[in-house]
N, C-alpha and C positions, 0 to 999 in steps of 0.2 A: 742584864747581860745580853749581849747581842747574839742573835741566832747565827747558825752556820751560813745560812743564805745571805744574811745581811753582811757578814764579813766578806764573803765572796763578792757581793755586789760592790762594796766599797773598794776592794782591791781591783776589781775589774774597771770601775770608773777611773781609778787613779792611773791604771795602765793605758786606758784609752785616751785620757787627757795628755799623757806623755807622748803617745803616738801622734795625736793631733797637733801637738805643739812643737814638733821638730821637723826640719826639712832634710835631716841626714837619714839616708836610707838604712844605715846600720842600726842607728838608735831606734828608728821606727820599727824595724824588724824585731829588735829585742823587746820593745814594749808590746808588740802584738803577740809575741811568743809568751810573754808573761800574762797577757790578757787571756790567752787560750787556756792557761792553767786554772783560771777562775771562772770559766764559762760553763757553769753547771747546767745552764738552760738558756736557749736562745732568747727567752723572754727578758732576761736581764739586759740585753742590748736594746730590745724593743722598748723597754721602760726607761732607758737611760736619757736624762735631760741633755746630755752632751751632744747628741746627734740630731740633725735636722731630719725631717721626714724623708727627704730625697737622698740622704747620705748613703753611699754604697754599703757600708756596714749594716745599716738598718735594713736595706733591701736584702742583703745576704741573710740576716737574722730571720726575716720573714720567709725566705725561700727554704731555709733549713727547718724552720718550725713547721711549714706546710708539708715538706717532704717526710719529716719524722712522723707526723700525724698520719700521713697517707700510708706509710710502710708498716705502721703498727696497728692500724684499725681494720685491716683486712680489705680495704678499698683503695688499692694502689692506683695512683694516677701517673701515667708516663710523663706528662708535662712537668709534674712536681719533681720527679727524679731528674729529668733533663735539665731543670733549672740549676741543679747543683754543679753542672759543668761550667757555669759562669762565675763561680767563686774565684777570687784572686788566689794566686799561688801561695801568697803569704797570709791569707785570710785566717783569723783565729778560729774560723768554723771548719777548717779542713779536717780535724779529727772527727767532728760531727758528720761531715760528708762521708768519711770512710765507714763510720759506724752504720749510717743509714744504708749505704750500698751493701755492706756486709749483711745487714738484716734482710734486705731485698733478695740477695742471692741465697741466703739461708732458707727462706721460704720457697725458693725455686729449686732447692736441692742441689745447688752448685757449690760444693764444699771447697773446691780449690779457689774459687773467686772469693768466698768468705774469708779464707785464710789470707789471701793476698791483701785484702783491704784491712783486715785486723792488724797485719804486720806494719801497716803505715800509721797506726795510732800511737803517738808517743806515750811512754809509760807514765808520764806525769799528768796526762790529760784527765779531766774529770770523767770522761767516757771510757777510760781504760778498764775500769771495773766491769762495765757492761760488755766491753770487748772480750775480756777474759771469760766471762760467763758464756758468751756466744761461742768462743773458741772451744771451751770445755764441752759444750753440747755437741759440737761437730765431732770432737774427738771421742765422745762417749765417756768422758771422765768428770761429769758434773758433780758426782758425789765427793770429789776431792776438794771442791771449792769451800771457802768459809761459809758458815751457815746462812747468812743473808743472801749470798749469791747462789748458793745451792738451792735455797727455797725458791728464788726467782727462776732458776733453770727448771725446776720441777713444775712450776706453774706454766711455763712457756711450752714445754714438751708434753704436757698432759693431753691425752688423746681427745679429739673432738667427739663429744658424745653423739653427734649426729652421724659421724662417719664410722665410728667403731663397729656398729652392727653390720655395716656393709663389708668391712674388712673381714669380719668373722664369716659372713656368708660366702665371700670369694674363696676363703680357705676351705670351708666345708664343701663347697661345690667341687673344688679340685680333689680333695681327699676322698670324697664319696662318688665321684664321677657323675654328679648331678649337673649336666651341662646347662640346663635352663637356669638353675640357681646361680651358677658361675657367671653366665653372661648378664643376667639381670642385675646382680650386685655390682659387677665390674662397670656396667653401663651407668648405674646410678652414682657410683663413686667418681667416675671420670667427669660426669656432668657437674658434680659438686665442686671439684677442685680445678677444673681446666682453666677457668677464667682467672682465678687468683694465683695459681701456680702451674702454668702451662708446661714448664719443663718437667715438673714432678709427674704430671699426667702423662707426658710422652714417655718418661722412664717406666711408668706402669704399663704402658702399651708394649714397650720392648720386653719387659718382664713377662707379660702374658704370652707374647709370641714364643718365648723360650719354654714356657710351660706346655705349649701345644706339641712339642716334640714327643711327649710321652702320652698324649691323650688323643682320642679319636673324636675331637670336637670340630664343629664346622668353622673353618678358618675364615670363611667369608664374613662371618658376624664381626670379627675383630677388624677386618678391613672397613666395614661399614661404620663401626663405632668411631674409628679414627677419622674417617672421611666426613662424618657429620660434625666433628669438632674442628678439623683443620683443613678439610678439602681432600679430594681424591689423591692428588700428587703426594701430599705429605703422608697419607695413609700407606701408599705403596712404598715410600721411602722407609718408614718405620718397619714395615713388614719385611723388607729386604735386609735391614740391619738386624732385626730380631730373629731371623731364620738362617742367617748365613752360617752359623756354627753347626747346624744340624741338617741343612738342606741347601747345599751350595748351588745346585742346579736351579731350584725354585727361586733362591735369592737373586741370582743373576737375571732371571726373567722379570722378577719384580722390580729390580733396579732399572732395567730398560723400560719397563712399563711406566715407572716413575718419571723417567726422562721424557718420554712421549707426552705424558699427561702434564708435566710441568710446563713444557713450552705451550701446550694448548691452554693452560691456565694463566699464560702470560707472565711466568716468572722472568725476572730480568736476566739478561745475557750472562752477566758475571756469575750468578748463582748456578745457572745451567751449565756453564763451562766447568765450574768446580765439580759439579756432580758428574759430568761427562768424563772428567779426568779419572774418576774411580771405576768407570765401567769396565776397563780392561782387567782390573783386578778381580772383579766379580766374575767376568767371563773365564779368566784363567782358573779360578777356584772351581767353577762348574766343569770345565773341560778336563780338569785333573781327575774327575770322577767318571770319565768316559760316558757322557750322557747318550741316551738313545736317539733314534731318528725323530721321534716325536718332539723331543726337546729342541733339536736343531730346526725343525720346521717352525715351531713357535718363535724361536729366536730370530730367524731370518724374516719372518713376517713382521715382527716388531721392529727389526732393523730397517725394513723397507718403509714402515710408517714413520720412523724417526727421521730417515733421510728425506722423506717428502716434507716433513715439518721444517727441518733446518735449511733445506734448499730454498723454501719459500721465504725464509728470513735472511738469506745470503750468508749463512754461517757455514760455508763450505769446509772449513777446517774441522768441523765436528762430525763429518760424515762417517758412516760405518760401511764395511764391506757387506753388502746385502745379497751377493750372488751365492747360490748354493745349488748343488746338483739335484736333479729331479729325483723324487723318492716316492714309492708307492704309498697310497693312503693307508693310514694305520688307525685302528680303533682307539678311541680316547680312553685314557686310563681312568679307572674309577677310584683311585687312591692317590694321595700325595698332592702337592701344591699345583701340579699341572691342571687340576680341576679349576683352579682360579682363573685360568686362561681359556677355558672351554667356552 
């Protein structure tokens, strides 16, 4: 009795033979669609005697195989994922491409992107079961899956034993007000996940900024943590986004500091323009809180620095009004985010 793999292999070879033997695009498309329903593993194409080594489908099989291995072994390679863009639109590997990209975005914590790719997997595809499992994990409903898929989901989402103690220490540091424990555990956690899941690490930094609304912790530590991972400009950007809800004045200054630092770090013009377009919203939120003279002094000093940077690059359309009335010198505040600009 033939195994399930052997049956799929025979059916796949038959569909590939039909696709290779016709010049009619409609028949070729039908044959490739049928082939995709039996493509339970890229290796079936790699092992097929029907295809020469340089055949496009064999190259696609190799690209998909490499990308799937990269996205599932914790050592993602950008070039392997980029190679998936070269698949033909009617390639039988398109469902595999969507599954691989969904897995990539799942580990980055981008649930909407996961759902978008899963929605493109045909229900009759051999990878549809894995897609349903991934979708259930994103939705938090893995327990409703059939037992084999539920077991797979349980294994995937099992906490990493190396990171779990760090998460506990972060929570304990917050709950008990142990600042040193909180920063130490958060730093170790970020360094452990930043390379493999940078978006998840950035989300954790945003979460940490929100926690600081209620705690008298040294905010400069969080700026330095993010700067060590992604640079000073990105650190200011995350700080501005993470504090906007509870300190609009400080967030506006951080966003302007982000802009100044971004141009000095040679961010490209398009990215800088996009960030500059949001500055008026940050300023409006800050001024709705009636900031004091010290805030205005810092703002206009940063605006002058910004204008000097954009003028030197010929970006006149990005200039800010940096004129402000003279004000008496004020003592620096010893509380709040203004300390970050002292």
